[in-house]
N, C-alpha and C positions, 0 to 999 in steps of 0.2 A: 152145076159148076161150083167148085169149092171156093168160097170167098175168104175163109179164115182157116189157117192150118197151124195148129199148136203141136210142136214136136219136142218131146223129151224135156219139157220145161222144168227147171229147177231154180229155186231162189233160196240163198243162204244169207242171213244177216249176221255180221260179225261185230261183236262189241269192241270197245277200245282196247288197243294193244293185242288184238287177235283173240281175246277171251270170249267165252259165252257165245259160241256159234249156235244160231237158231235156224233150223230148216223150215222155211215157210211153205215151200213147194218141192215135191220130189217126183221127177219123171212123169209129168202130166202131159198127155197127148190126146188130142181130139180135133175134129174138124167141124166147120159149120158151112153148110151149103147156102148158096144165094137164095134168099127168100125164106130161110128157116127162122123160127122163133124159139130160142133156147133159153131156159132158165138155169141158173147155177145156185145150188143150195148147199148148206152145211152149217154145222154149229159155229158159234163165235170162236175165232182163232183157228178155223180149219184151213184158211188160206184163200178164201173167196176174194177178199178185198185186194190181197197181193196179186192174185191172178188178174183181176180187173184192171189194176194199175199197170200191169205189164202189157195187157192187151191194148190199153189206151196210150201206151208209150210214155207214161208218167214215170215208169221204173224200168230197169233193164234186168233181164234174167241172168242168173249165175251160169246156168247151163241151158242148152236147148235153144229153140228159136221160135219166133212167131212170124208167119207170113200172111200178109193181107193182099189178096189178089196176086199172090206170088212174090210180093215184095217183102224182103226181110226187114222188119222194123229196126233191127240193130244196125242196118246199113245206112239209116237216115241220119244225117248230120244234126247235131244239136241245134244249129242255126236254122234248120229247115223243119224242125219238129212241130212248131206252132202252126205253120202253114199246112203241114201234112194233116194234123189233127182237125184243123178247121175245114179242110176240103174233103177229108175222107171219113171222119167220124162225127157222130152226133152224140151228145151227152145229156142224160137226164139224171139229176141228183135228188136225194131224199129231201134236202133243204132248199130246193128250187134254184138257188144261186142267181136270183134276180137282183138287179141294182135298184134300190129304192128311189134313187134320184131320177130314174128313167121311167116313163110310162111303159105299159106292156108292149105297145107297138115298137118303141125304140129298143127295148130289151130284145125283142125278137129280131129286129134288124141288125143287131150288133155284129154277128159274125159276117154278115154281108158287107157292112161298113168296113170292117177290118180287111175284107177281101177286095175292097175298092169298087164295089158295085154302085151304080147310080140309083137315085131315088125311084125313078120310073120302074126299073127292073125289080127293085125291092118290093114296091107296092104290088106289082103284078104277081110276084111270087107269093106274097102274103095273103092275098084275097082268098084263094081256094083253101089254103091251109087254115086260116082263121075260121072260115066257114065250117070246115070239117071238125075243128076243135070246139066249135060253139062259143067262140070268144069275140066275134065280130063287134058286138055292141059294147065291149069293155076295153077296147084297145087303147083308149085315151086315159084310162084309169091307171093309177100307180099301184105297185104290188101291195102296199099297206091298205089299199082300199078294196081289195077283193079277197075271196075265200081261198083256203089252201088248195082246194080242187081247181079253182080257176088259175091260181098261180102255177100249178103243175101243168095245166093244159098250155099255158103260155110258154112254160119251159120246154115242153115237148115241141111246140111250134118253132121255137128258137133252134132246137136240136135238128129238126128235119128240113128247115127252110134252105139249107145248103145242099140238100139232096145227098146225104151221106151214104157211103157204101154200107156202113154198119152203124146201127144205133145201139149204144151202150147205156144201160140203165142201172143205177146203183140204189137199191131199195126205194124205187120210185113211189111206192104207196106208204112208206114208213111214217110220214108225217100227216097222213090223210085219215079222215073218218071213214067208216065202212062204205057209206054211200058214194063218197068221192073216189075211194079206191076202186069200187066196182066200175064206176064210170071210166076211170083211167084205164083199167084193164080191157074194157070193151073198146076203148080208143086204140090201144095197142093191137088188139086183135084185128081191128079194121085197117090199121096201118100195115100190119103184116099181110093181110089179104090183098092189099094194093101192091105188094111186092117188096116192102121194106124188111130187110134182114135185121133181127133184133136179138141182142144178147143181154139178159137181165139177171142181176144178182138180187136175190130176195130171201127174206126169212119167212115170208108169208106163203103158207100152203095154198091158200085161195088164189093168190096172185099167180103162183107158179103153175096152177092147174089150167091156166089159159094157154100155156106154151105147148109147142109141138114136141118138145123134148126137154127133159130135166136131167141135168148132170149133178151128181152129188160128190162133194169133196169131203174127205175125212183125213185129218192130220196131214194135210198138204198133198194128198194123193187122190187120184180118181177112184171113187168107191163103187159107184153104180150109175146106170143111166136108165131112164124110162122114156119110151117112145109112145106118142099118143096113139098112133094107129087109128082104130075106129072108136077109141074111148071118148066118152063125154067128159065135160069138165068135172062132173061129180065123180066119175070113175077114176079120172086122173087124180083128183083130190085124195081119194082113198088110197091109191097106189103110192102117192107121195107121202101120206101120213104113215103108211106101213114102213116105208123105207126110212123115214126119219126116226121111227121107233127102233129100227135095226141100228141106225147110227148111234142113238143114245144108249142102247143096251149092249153095244159091242158085238152085234151080229156081223156076219160076213156078207158083203155085197158081191155082186157079180155083174159082168157086162151083159 
C-alpha cells in the first residue's frame, strides 16, 4: 500500500519585489510504500531539506502535491496542521530538540500531553518503547545529564510514541559519535522491521546503507535511486559511494 505519494513537486523561492527567483525543487515525483525505509541524499543545496520541510507540511510546494494515505497535505487548514503533524508524523532531528527543563520521560510524553492523553495511557505506551530504546533506567534524567546517543534515543521514543504513519528523520546521526550513530541505525532497522515506515535525510553514506532504498537529489531534481534487493549493508555502502561520486563529478544518474 502506498503511504506517501509525491507528484510533480516544485518549489520556487522569490526574493523581495519578485527578483532573484531560486528553484529549490523541480518536478520531483516518487512514492513510499507502507513499511519502507527510504533515505534521501544529495549535496548541500540540492533541495533535500526543502523536500523534507514540504513532506512535513512545514512548507508548501509551488507546484505539484504531496499525498499522505491519499490525503493532499495542501488541503489541510493551517489551524489543523499542528494536530495533523502530531497524529500522523514523527520527527527526529539532528539536534534532538529536547527541552532541558523536562526529564526524558516528560519530553517523550509531550506529544501525548498535547493530544490530551491521560497519564495511565501514556505510561503504558512508554514502557515497551523505552525498553526497546534501552533508556528505561534514565527516564528520570534530564537531557544535559545524558549522552548524545541517549538523547537521540529519547527523541526517537518521543517520535514513535504517537504511532505515526510516517517517521521523518533529518540527519539523525549528524551530532553523534560513530558508536552512537551505529546504535541508532540498528534501532531504525529494528523499528522498520516492526512495520514503521521511515524517510530519512542524511549526508552519511553509512547511515543510508541501512535503508531499503536511497533516493538521490541533484539541483532540485530526482537524480537516481538505489534499491537494496539482496544487497548487504556493505554492498549498499559501495553503491551509494559510487553514486555520490557521480553526483560530485557531474555524471548522469538514471532510474
